[in-house]
N, C-alpha and C positions, 0 to 999 in steps of 0.2 A: 196895435201892431198887427200886421197880417203877413202871410207867407206867400212870396212869389216863387213860382216853380219854373226853372229854366229846363225845358225838356232836353236841351243839348247836353248839359252836364249831369242831369239827374240830381241837381242840388236844390236845396230850399234856402233862399236868402231872405232874411228878415229885414225889412226896410220900415222906416217911419211911415205912419198913416198919411197918405197923400191923395189928392184928387186925381182920378184917372179918366182920361178922355176916351180910352178904348182898352180892351183886354191886351195886356202885355206891353203897354206903352204908358209912360209917365207924362203927365201934362207938361207943356213947355214952360209954364210959369214956375213949376216946382222941380224941374229936372236938375237945375244947378244945385239944389239942396241935397241931392242923393249922395249918401256917404259910402255906397257900395261901388262896384266897378262901373265907371262912367260909360254910358252907351253900351253896356254889356248885353242889353236885351236884343241887340241886332244879331247876335250869334244864333238866335233861335230861328231865324228866318231863312228857310230854304237850304239848310245845310244837309249835304248827303255825303257820308263818309266813304261811300263806294265809288264816288266820282272824284277824280283828281282836280286840283285847282286849275283854272283856265281850261276846263274840259271843252274839247272841240276847238281850242285856239292854240296859242303858243305853248311850247313845252315848259314844264316846271324845271327851274334851275335848282339843283341840289348842291350846296356847298358843304364840303366835308373837312374834318380835321381829326387827327389821331393823337392819342397819348399812349405811348408804349410803356406799360408798367414793368414787363419782364419778358425775356426770351429765354426759354429753358428747354431742356430735353432735346438738344439738337442731335438727332440720331442718324449716323451714317448707314446703319444697317437698314432702317426703314425709310431713309431718304425723306425726312420731314423734320419740322421743328414745332415747338409749342410756344405760343405767345399769349399774354394777357394784355388786352388793349381796351381803351375807352374810345368808342366811336361816336363822334358828334356830327349830326346832320342838321343843316339849316335850309329852310325853304320858306317861301312867302305864300300864304293862302289869303287872297283878298276877302274871302267870306268871313274871316275871323278878325277883321279890322274893328277896333273900338276906339273911342275918344279918350284922349289922355296921352301922357308921355311916360307911363310906367310899364313895367313888365311884371308878369305874375308867374310864379312857379306853381304848377298844378300837381295834384296827386297823380302818380305814375299810372294808376289804374284807369285814369281817364283817357289814356292813349287808345283804348279800345273804341272810343267814340270819335277818333280823329282819323283822317286819311294820312297814312305814312308811306314812305317809299318802300319798295320791296327789295332792298339791298341785301345781297348775300356775298359770302367770301368764296372766291373761286379757288378750286383745288383744296378745299377744306375737307379733312377726313372726319374730324369730330369737333363739335363746338357746343358750348352751353353758355347760358346767361347766368350770372351770379344772382343769388336770391337770398343772401344773408345780410341783414335780418329780414329785409324785404327785397323785392325785385330791384336790382340796381339799374333803374331807369330814371331818366329825368325828362320832364316836359315843361318847357318855359314858353310863355306866350307874350309877344310884344304887341304894342298898340298898333303898329303898321301891318299886322297880320303875319309877322315872321314867327316861325316855330323853331325852337331848338329842341332836338330830340337826341338824347345821349344814352348809350348802352355800354355796359361793362361785360366784355366777352372774353372767354378763354377758348382758343381754337388751336387745333393741330393741322398744320398746312404742309402740303407736299413741297419738297424742294429738291429738284434734280441736281445731284452733285457729281462732279468729275473728280474722282479720287486717284487719278493717275499720278499726281504729285504729292499724295499723302505721305508724311504729315506736313509738307511745306506748301500746302494748297491754299487757295483763296476761293471761297464758295460765294456765289451770287444767288440770293433767295429773294422771293417776292411775296408781297401781300397785296392781293388784287380784290377790289370791290367792284361789283357789277350789279346792274338792275336785272332782276329775274324775268319779269313779264313786260315791263314798259320799255319800248324801244326809244330811239332817238327822237321820234316824233312826239313822244309824250314827256320824257324827262331828259335832262342833260346833267352830267356830273362834272363838278369842278373842285379843285382844291381851294380851300378858303384863302390861304396866303402862300401858295406855292410850297417850296421846301419848308417854310416856317410853319406849315400846317401840321407838321409831325414833331412831337415833343417827347422827350424821355429817352430816345434811342441813343443819344450821344452820352448819356450817363450810365448806360448799362455796363455791368461787369460780368462777363461770361467766364465759365471755367476753362474752356479750351480756345476761345476765339476772342478776337478784338474787332469791333466794328470800325472798319476803315472809313467808309463813307456811305452816304445814302442820298437818294434823290427821288423826286416824285414825277410821275408821268400821267398824261391824259391820253386815253386810247379808246378804241371801239372794238367790239367783238362781233365778228360776222358769223351769224348763225343762219340756219335754214329758215327760221321764222322772222328774221330781220336783223337789223344792226343795233346793238345794245351798247350803251355808254359804259366805260370801264375806267377806274382809277387804279394806278399802280404805285406802290411803294417798293422800291428796289434798294436793297442794302447788301454790302459786301462784307463778308466775315473772313478774316485772316486767322488761320490757326496758329496758336502759340507753340513753337517748335522746341522750346527749352525743355519741356517735360520729356519729350521723346529723345532728345539728345542725352539726357541723364539716364533715361530708362532703357534705351535700346542702342543708340549709336555708340556711346562710350563703352558699355560692356562688350559689344561685338568687336570693337577696335582693340580692346585689351586682350580679347581671346586670340585675335590674329597675332598680336605681338607676343603672346605667350607661346604660340606655336613656333616662333622663331628661336626660342631658347634651345630647341633641340639641335640647331646648327652648331652650337658651341659644345656639344657632347660628342665624344668619340663614337666612331662607328661600332666599336666592340660593345658598347653599353646598350645592348638590345632592349632589355626591359625598361630602362629609363626613357629612351626615345620613343618606344612604342606606347608607353603609358601616357606621355605628354600628347602624342598625336591623337590617340583614341579619346582621351579625356576632352581635349579641345573640340573635336568633331562632335561628340555627344552633347557637350555644353552648347555649342552653336546650334545644334538641331533643336534642343529644348528652347532656346531663345527665339528661334524662328517660329516654332509652334505657338509660343506664348504671345508673340506679336500679332499673330493672325487670329487668335481666339476672340479678341474684342471685336473683330470685323468678320465674324464667321459667315455672315450672309452676303458679303461682298467679295468673296474669294475670286470671282470672275475678273476682278480688276488686278492688273499688275501694277502695284503701287511703288512709289519711290523707295519706301522702306524695305519692300521685298527685294528690290534691285540691290540695295546696299547689303542686306543680309546675305543675298546670293553671292555677292562679290566676296564678302568675308568668309563665307563657307568655302568658296573655291580656293582662296589662299590657304586656309587651314588644311583642307584636303590635299592641296598641292604640297604643303610641307611634309605631310605624312607620306605621300607618294615619292617625294624627293629622297627620304631616308630609305624607302624600299629599293629605289634604283641604285643609290649609292652602296647600300649593303650587298645587294645582288652582284654588282660589278666588282666589289672587293672580294667576295667569295669566289667569283669566277676567276679572278686574277691569281688567287692563291692556288686554286685547283689546276690552273694552266701551268704552273711551275713544276708540277710533279712529272708529267710526261717528258719534259725536256731533260731531266736528270735520270729518269728510269732506264731508257735504252742504252745510254752510255755505260751505266754501272753494270747492267746485265751483260753487255758486250765484253767488258773488261773481265768479269768473272768467267765468262764463257771461254775467252782466250787463255786464261790462266789454267782452267781445268782441262780443256781439250788439247791433247798433244798430238793427235793424228792430223797430219798436214792436209789430207784431202777433205776430211770432215770440216777442218777449219776453213779451207778455201770455199767449200760449198756453203758454209754458214755465212761467210762474209759476202759471197755473191748474192745469196738470197736476201740478206739484209739490205744490200745496195739496191736491189730491185724493188724492195718494199719502199725504201726511202724515195726512190725515183718515181714510183707510182703515186705516192702520197703527195709529192711535190707538184705533180701534174694536177691532182684534184684540188689542192688547197691553194696553191700559189695564185695570186691575183695578177701575176705578170706572165701568164701563159701566152705564148706566141701563136696568134690565130692566122698568121699570114703564110702558113706552110702550104706550098703548092699541091702537096699530096692529099690535103684534107678536102673532103667533099663540102658542098655548099651548106647543107644542113648542119654539118659538124662545125663549120665556121660560125654559123648563127648561134649555136649552142655555146660555143667557146666565147663569143662576144658577150652574150647575155650573162654567162657565168662570171666573166671579169667585171661587168657592171655591178652585179649583185655583191661581189666581194668588195668593190670600192664603196658601195653604199653602206654595207655593214661595217666596214672599216671606218667610215666617216662618223657613224653613230657609236662606235665603240669607245668607251671611256678608258683611256690609257691610265689615268691616275684617279681612282675613286675619291681620294682625299680632297681633290680640287672641287668636287661637287658641293661640299659644305662651304668651301671658301667662297665660291661664286654666289651661292645662295644667300650668304650673309649680306651681300650687297644688292643682288638683283631683287629679292623679295621685298625689302623695304622700299626700294626705288620704285618698282612697279606699283606697289600699293599706294604710295604718295601720289604718283601720276594719276592713277584711277580716281583717287579722292578729289584731286583738283578738277578733273573733268566732270565728276559726279556732282559736286556742289555747285560748280559754275553752271551746269546745265539746268538743274532743278531750281536754282535761286534766281537766275537771270534770263531764262528762256521759257 
């Protein structure tokens, strides 16, 4: 027995004693008796790992496939996702052709002696190869010179997200593979079997998302140094909105409905109605702060959930303002009744107590003048068409009448009707706003 040394692999293969016609070659009469790799000695002739296959000729065709083990840590704050993938690359190197119809799995450490593509993951922030218990790499050599090179990688890839419809959004993320140094004149990238080149993604179960669909693309990247081949796996992730409905939408809607309870409480119950209004406003504020805490780094986005919480807060605050307006109008109406009865009573007492005729006449005359002057100032029906009035006085008179009409238009004659109309208008408007909100964010 003697040891044959293949400088290419750095291995020592022990073969039966045979006649040799020259160093490194088995004689033709005994070549068929070799029990080792048939024709494997050709691999030692002229191989240079620093030169690609077909160097100086046609480009090398790299066929790829992916196995998606997991997609986790989809972060809206950092705009990225983390995936664990198995990347398989196949290419043909005519320098490694050997006789036979078998394939051989080699030690992964021998990859250092082979030429391999310089594939990298575009937009990757962090990546690493798994090395437990050994480096998770596979090298398989086929008799026609085809090499299968597989890697297990965990990578964090950037994914630009549009959060304007959060949490009813659909995000489109990409996993892009590109050649770093070899341009299209040296290598070309293709998917091994089109969309069927990607496995495992349809079986993924994500916490907040559902994979709607995915597809593969072949593209090129135009750089200053040349045009580089690129493969793209594009997949759409639709967020599961049920969690947010139970966590945010239902509580905020119930708070709005709770604020409507004050419409059925009388205006005289100031503590009860004020307590309901203030409590619902504070609870809504806490809910809004909590919904934004999970996306603290994306506050620049006006999201769909922010719009809904803003609508609910507006209705709750409106219910509190409604009570303030109704209570103020009621108190003003009660205060307005006092001046109407006061002058008549005082005049009656004055007429009973004063017996001197001239004093009584003077008092009545003075009182009539005051009433006449007041009616001119307050009445909204002042005649501005008097010919004796100057032009600027007519303008003032017209403006005064307009202001009194506007004030009278907004004056609440019966404060009790405010609650009556609010019982109908607040729920009606809230339902209409909800219809437009959900229709817009779900179908547009």
